[in-house]
C-alpha positions in Angstrom: -18.9 -16.3 27.8 -15.8 -18.0 29.2 -14.2 -18.1 25.7 -10.9 -19.9 26.0 -7.6 -18.7 24.6 -7.9 -16.3 21.7 -11.7 -16.4 22.1 -11.7 -13.5 24.4 -9.5 -11.4 22.1 -11.7 -12.4 19.2 -14.8 -11.2 21.0 -13.2 -7.8 21.9 -12.0 -7.3 18.3 -15.5 -8.3 16.9 -17.1 -5.7 19.2 -14.7 -3.0 18.1 -15.2 -3.7 14.4 -19.0 -3.7 14.9 -18.8 -0.3 16.6 -16.5 1.1 13.9 -18.9 0.0 11.2 -21.8 1.5 13.1 -19.9 4.8 13.4 -19.3 4.8 9.6 -23.0 5.0 9.2 -22.8 8.6 10.4 -20.7 9.3 7.3 -23.9 9.0 5.2 -25.4 12.0 6.9 -22.3 14.0 8.0 -20.0 16.2 5.9 -17.1 13.9 6.4 -19.0 11.3 4.3 -18.7 13.6 1.3 -15.1 14.8 1.7 -12.3 12.8 3.4 -11.4 14.4 6.8 -8.0 16.2 7.0 -6.6 13.6 9.5 -6.7 10.8 6.8 -3.3 10.8 5.0 -3.2 11.0 1.2 -7.0 11.3 0.9 -7.7 14.5 3.0 -9.8 17.0 1.2 -10.7 14.7 -1.7 -14.3 13.7 -2.4 -15.5 10.4 -1.2 -16.4 8.2 -4.2 -20.2 7.9 -4.3 -20.7 4.5 -5.9 -18.3 2.5 -3.6 -19.7 4.2 -0.5 -23.3 3.4 -1.6 -22.5 -0.2 -2.5 -20.8 -0.9 0.8 -23.7 0.8 2.7 -26.2 -1.2 0.7 -24.5 -4.5 1.6 -24.4 -3.3 5.2 -28.1 -2.6 5.2 -28.8 -6.0 3.6 -26.6 -7.9 6.1 -28.0 -6.0 9.1 -31.6 -6.7 7.9 -30.9 -10.4 7.5 -29.1 -10.6 10.8 -31.9 -8.9 12.7 -34.6 -11.2 11.3 -32.5 -14.3 11.8 -31.7 -13.3 15.4 -35.4 -12.9 16.3 -36.3 -16.1 14.4 -33.6 -18.1 16.2 -34.4 -16.7 19.6 -38.1 -17.6 19.2 -37.4 -21.1 17.9 -34.3 -22.1 19.9 -34.3 -24.3 22.9 -32.8 -21.8 25.3 -32.4 -22.2 29.1 -34.6 -19.1 29.6 -38.2 -18.6 30.8 -40.9 -17.5 28.4 -40.8 -14.0 29.7 -37.0 -14.0 29.5 -37.2 -14.9 25.8 -39.8 -12.2 25.1 -37.7 -9.6 27.1 -34.7 -10.5 24.9 -36.8 -9.9 21.8 -38.2 -6.6 23.0 -34.7 -5.3 23.9 -33.3 -6.4 20.5 -36.4 -5.2 18.5 -34.7 -2.0 17.4 -32.1 -4.2 15.6 -34.9 -5.0 13.2 -35.2 -1.4 12.2 -31.4 -0.8 11.8 -31.2 -2.5 8.3 -34.2 -0.8 6.7 -33.3 2.6 8.1 -29.7 2.2 6.9 -31.1 1.3 3.5 -33.2 4.5 3.5 -30.2 6.6 4.5 -28.1 5.0 1.8 -30.7 5.8 -0.9 -30.8 9.4 0.4 -27.0 9.6 0.4 -26.8 8.4 -3.2 -29.6 10.8 -4.4 -28.1 13.8 -2.5 -24.6 13.2 -3.9 -25.6 12.5 -7.5 -28.3 15.3 -7.8 -27.7 17.9 -10.4 -26.8 21.2 -9.0 -26.5 24.2 -11.4 -23.3 26.1 -11.4 -23.7 29.7 -10.2 -22.7 32.3 -12.7 
């Protein structure tokens, strides 16, 4: 992109933050999403609070859904220096991005239901 000055650094940091947030999605389906891992100081072994985790994941699902729709809308309506087939190829390659938000929303609902479900105490 030939980003001048701090622009290159910004793009690398933005990519790393995006990857970290995507990795946090796994916490909704893994055991470390219910109990803090032992390598996290001061929190290790404690239960992850359900409501804040659910709210953050819900905002992530909403933001990702909006971003995916806006990306496709913009790429279809923008005046880009690409051929018609190039624009369609771009949309086909990025089409799974449209599914990320709704699927994250479904996993978030499942996480909340699983963590707040009543489980009887064994005698």
